[in-house]
C-alpha angles and dihedrals in degrees: 000000000000125000096249094052089054096044112104092006111148114256111216123193115229129252097007094055088221115153109239096184137277132296109268103164145358117224119212125199110252116257090016143070091232117121113245091190148299123262120226114197126198137172096259115139096228113020105034096159135055126185120215119195118221090257090060093054110095102171134007121194138146092260099045147349116225118208136182119226135008097289124218112302115217142170097190123035116274117270094235116106110263141139120241107222090207088063092044091063108100097015118128115252123219131174112255108269094023137087097204110114118231090192137273128303110258100168142341134223122221136198099211094186091056091037097231147112107250105182143002122221106223128194135169110205134333092260093048091046090054094046103035103018129230124291129236111219132188121198134184090226140344133212135178120236124171094338095313129109109227112205118202113218096350114202122194107227097180146341116236120245104263128170090275089060089054092052097251117146122230123226084238093063108110092212095060 
C-alpha cells in the first residue's frame, strides 16, 4: 500500500468497532525501513494522536485500518528515534556516502504485514516526471540528515513511463 492511499483512512478499534480517528502519519525506525507505528489522529481536545505499533495493527486496507487496543496516546511526538513519513515527503534523496541527489520523495510503498517500507517513489521536477517518469527505489535503510534522506544501498527497481518511454520527442531534443 502506498502512503497516500493510507492517509486519512479511518482507524477502527477491534472488537468494539469504535472509530479512533484517521491515519495521519507512519513512523519509521531510524536507520531502518521498519515501521515504528502508525498515527491515528482525532479531534479530541487533549489527546489528538494515538500511536499503534505494528503488532497492534490487525488489518490494513484502503477503506479502514483495524487495530487492537487503545494505542499510546500522545500530545508531543514520542522521544524514541524515528522518521515521520509525512516529513519525508518532498525531501531530496541521496545514496549514503554521496551528495548527488537521486530526486525527491513523492510517495512510499509499505508492506503492512511485514511492517516495513518497501519502496520510495522518487521524482525530480514536474517537467522531468512527465518526460522521464518517476523512479521506484528500494533501500536497505533510510535516515534523515540535514534535510536529506540518505538511502543505504539504493536499488533502482523501475523507471516510470514518461513521455520519452512512449516515443514522444521533447522540444529540448536537438534532433527535432
